[in-house]
N, C-alpha and C positions, 0 to 999 in steps of 0.2 A: 539441392537446393542447402542453403544452411541451415542449422538448427537453434541458431542465435534469433531470439526473440528480438531480445532489447540489446543493443551494443553503445557504450559510452565511451568516445576517446577524446582525452585530453581535456576535459570538460574544465573550464575556469570561470567563475562568477564573482564580480567585483560590484560593489556598491561604494563608489565615488571612489576613495583611496583605502578602503577596507575588502580585502581579497576572502571571501567567504568560502569560496571551492578553489584549490589550486593546482589544477591540471590532473584530474584523476579518469582512471580508466576502470569501467567494470563492464561484465557482461553477464547475460540470464537466458540461459538455454531452454530449449521448450522442455516443458515440463517439470523445471527446477523452482524449489522454494530457495531463493536466496537471501539473506539478511544481511543488512547493513547497520552496525551497531557502531556506538560512540557514545561520547558524552555529550552533555546538552552544549550545544554552539559548535558540534565540529563540523557542522555543513550539510547533515543527512537530510534536512528538511530541504532545504536551497536546493538541492542534487535533485530529489522528487520533482520539486517546482520548474526547474530548470528543462527536466525531463518531460513536464507537460505543458511547458510554455506558459505558467501563472504565474511568472517572477512579476514584481512589481519592476519599475525603470532601473535596469542595473546593466550591466556588462558581460556580455555571455558568451566565450570563446570555445570552440570543439565541435565535435558533432555526436548527436544523438541519433542511433537508426533502431528504427522499429519493425521487424520482418525484413531486413533489407533495404530499407527505404529511408532516407534523411525526413526527420520530422522537422527541419528548420522551414519556420514560417508557416508549420500548421497551426491552425486557430485551436483552442483546448477544444471548443465545444464539436469539432470535427473527430476528435481522438474518440469519443465513446462510438462514433458510426464505425471507427476502424478497429471497434473493440479492445480497447485500450480503458481500463476505468480506474480513478483512483479513490482511497479513502482519507481524505483530507485529515491533518492533526486538528482535533477540535471538531471532530465529524461532519459538519458542513450541512446538515439535514434542513429540509425546508420548513421553517417553525410552524408556518402559517397553514399548512396543508397537513391534512391527517396522515397517519401511517400508511393507510391503505394507498392515498394519493402519493405518498413519495416513493412506495415501491413502483406504481404505474408510470411515474417520470422516469424511474429507472430502465424503463422498458420502452422509451421515446421513441427510440430506434427500430423497433419492431412494431410488425404488424399480425403475428399470428396470435388472434385473440384468446383461443383456445390454450396457446403454450404459456402466455403471459399468465391468465388465469391458473394454470397449472405450477408454475412458478411461485405466485403470488402463495398459494396452498402450501407449497412446498417449504417456504420460509415460516410462515405461520408455524408449521410442523415443527421446524428447528429452534425456533423464538416464540413458545406458545404464548410469552408475557406479551409479545407485539399483538398477537392474534387477540387477546382478550383486550386490548385497546385500538384496535382497527379505526375505529372513528375519531380517537381521539387526536388533537394536535400535536403534532412531532414536538414542538418546542415546551412542551409541557411534559415530557417525557426526563428520566432520569438520565445520567450522563452513560450510565450502562446500556440502558435503553436505546438511547440515539445511537449509540455505536452498533449496537445491534443492525438497527434499521439502517444506517449509515451501509454497513458491510452486505446487508440484502441487497439494499439501492443499486449499490455498484455491481453485484452479482446477477442483479435482473436482466443485465445487456449480453449475456452469457460472453464475460470477456474472455480474450485470449491471454491478455496480461493483465493482473491485479497489483497495483501498488498501494501499497499500505502505510501510512503514516503514524507511528505512535499510537496503534491500536489499542493497548493496555494503559495507555496516560490516564491516571485521575480514578481509576477503577477499582472497585472491591476486588479480593482476591479470586471470590468464589465468581465473579464476573469474567475477572480476567483468564481463569479456567475457562470457563465456556467459550470466551471468545477464542483462546488458541486452540480449543478444540476443533472449532468451525473451520480456522485456519488452516489446519493438518485434514481435514475432511475434504475442503477444497482443494486441497494440494495432490491428494489422492485422486480425485476426479480429473486430474490431467490439467488444471489451471494452472500456468506459469505466474509466479507470484516474487514478487520482490519486497522483502518486508524492512523498514524502517522501525526500530526498536530499542528503547533504552534496557528494557528488562534482557540483559545480554542472554541469561541463562535459557531461559524460557525460547527465545528466537532461536538460540545455535541447537537447542533439542529437537526445535521443530525442522529446521532448515537442512537442506543438501550441503550446501555451502556458505561460507560467510566471507565478510569484508568489515575490517576496522578502520572506520574512520575516526583521524584527531586532527584537529586544526585545520581544514580543509583538504586533507591530504588521507589518500588511503595507506596506511603503515601495515596493513596485514591482510590477507587472505588465505584461503585453503577449504579443505572439508570440514563441514561445522563441527563434527564429534573431536577431531583430530585437535579443533579450536578451544573445544571445552577443556580440553586435559593441556592445553598450553599454559605452563606459568605466567607468560605475560598475561594472558586475557584472564587469570583467575586473578593474579593481582589487581588489575586495573578495572575489572568488571564483573567478576564473581565473587568479591569480597572474601577470597580465600588466599 
């Protein structure tokens, strides 16, 4: 059996005459934390949305396979049943539900009541701020608190593959540190992760492998630690 959890081949995405993604290949193997870095507008978020089938009307070509099966035609809400979860850019929490209700929604594909309660307790331990506000509406939380909640909610389904889209965006340095600590810990638990992130340094420090995306193309790939030392990556993304 292939160790590939996710395999993207020849992916192209075009909005009318605008080619956002121009034929990329990438793969994420079991247990890996792989990061996709690049400047704003490089096509990173479009790539994640193409994987999950959440793009607006546009032309998509190429193949996306998850656990050896094509995702073509799979409606996005069925992905959670297949243990593929995504934390979207902008968090996407259910603003009119409480923190607790958001976490319970994350586990809607499960029916092990005791296990769900144990997982809620686990995430409240990891994010005490959420525990303090368990009955508060998610829409009233700060950006950092919403990011914590979005991550915890996605992990409530015990995903095989977790997609993270810009988890550090707009957060304070302390909050960014906390979010990356959780990302590293989740990776150590064996959950496979594809991380899209503008903070190239933190992303490459946490990842096993990396891909650099520029103007809809993958221009570099390799071991994350090696990429941290690469002069091109340093010049373009690390401010060195």
